[in-house]
Each structure stands twice: as C-alpha cells, then as structure tokens.
C-alpha positions in Angstrom: -71.6 22.2 31.9 -70.5 25.0 29.7 -67.8 25.2 27.0 -64.8 27.3 27.5 -65.3 30.5 25.5 -63.1 33.0 27.1 -59.3 33.3 27.0 -56.7 35.6 28.5 -53.6 36.2 26.3 -50.3 37.0 28.0 -48.0 38.7 25.4 -44.3 37.8 25.1 -41.6 40.1 26.5 -40.9 41.4 23.0 -44.2 43.3 23.3 -42.8 45.5 26.1 -42.8 49.0 24.8 -45.2 48.3 22.0 -48.4 50.3 21.9 -51.7 48.7 23.0 -52.9 49.1 19.4 -50.7 46.2 18.4 -52.2 44.1 21.1 -55.7 45.1 20.1 -55.0 44.3 16.5 -53.9 40.8 17.4 -56.9 40.2 19.6 -59.3 41.4 16.9 -57.6 39.0 14.5 -58.1 36.2 16.9 -61.8 37.0 17.3 -62.2 37.1 13.5 -60.5 33.7 13.3 -62.4 32.2 16.3 -65.7 34.1 16.5 -67.1 31.8 19.1 -64.3 32.7 21.6 -63.5 36.0 23.3 -60.0 37.1 24.0 -58.6 39.8 26.3 -55.0 40.9 27.1 -53.6 39.8 30.5 -51.7 42.2 32.6 -48.0 42.3 32.2 -45.8 40.2 30.0 -44.1 36.9 30.3 -40.4 37.0 30.0 -40.0 34.2 27.5 -40.7 34.4 23.8 -44.0 32.5 23.6 -47.6 33.7 23.9 -49.4 32.3 26.9 -53.2 31.6 26.4 -55.1 30.9 29.6 -58.6 29.5 29.4 -61.2 30.9 31.8 -62.7 27.7 33.1 -65.2 29.0 35.6 -67.2 32.1 36.5 -68.9 33.3 39.6 -72.6 34.0 39.0 -74.2 35.6 36.0 -75.3 38.8 37.6 -76.6 39.9 41.0 -79.3 37.2 41.2 -77.0 34.2 41.4 -73.8 35.8 42.6 -73.2 32.9 45.0 -73.2 30.3 42.2 -70.0 29.0 40.6 -70.2 27.7 37.0 -67.4 25.5 35.8 -66.7 24.6 32.1 -66.1 21.3 30.4 -62.5 20.3 30.1 -60.9 21.9 27.1 -59.6 19.8 24.2 -55.8 19.6 24.7 -55.2 20.8 21.1 -57.1 24.1 21.5 -54.4 26.1 23.4 -51.5 25.1 21.1 -53.7 26.0 18.1 -54.5 29.4 19.6 -50.8 30.1 20.3 -49.8 29.1 16.7 -52.5 31.4 15.3 -51.2 34.3 17.4 -47.7 33.6 16.2 -48.9 33.5 12.6 -50.8 36.8 12.9 -47.9 38.4 14.6 -45.6 37.4 11.7 -48.1 38.7 9.2 -48.4 42.0 11.1 -52.0 41.0 12.0 -53.0 42.1 8.6 -56.5 40.7 8.7 -59.9 42.4 8.4 
C-alpha cells in the first residue's frame, strides 16, 4: 500500500475575501516545510476558525491503462493532521514569510 502524500486544505472563514495569492503563499510554505507532500486548496471555506486538512487516501487508476483500479493508502499516523494544521496556523501568523 502507498503512503498518503496528498492533502486538501480547507481555509477558515476569515479567508473569505482574501486573494488567492494569500492561499498560494501558504500552500507554497507548506510544500517547502513538507516536500514529500502535496497540498491544494479545497473549494469554499469552513465557517469556523480552524484550517481543515483532508488526506487523499485513495486514487482511481494511474492513467488510462488502469482506470478501473483503485489504490488505497496506508492509514495515516494520527499526529500528521494536527501537525499540518499547527504549521498552517504558524505560517499564517508569520504572514507565510518563508522562501
């Protein structure tokens, strides 16, 4: 089984009205911190004040040759999601001022 390497980030309601540049900056900072993971912004916002990080735990196929195959990932260590959320909060507080 594969490891989880993809995550969808749902931004808090306070990001409503901010430009996508701010989102992109945070996602670039996350990729710099966790180069073995990929992050993308989810659609919409959650109405509470926390980031939501959703792991992508399965994929369908890897191209046209095996489009009927479903690949599931190993269970994620329970500490990963809270760690990612803390990192997002830290970078937001710093203004995502990372290279």
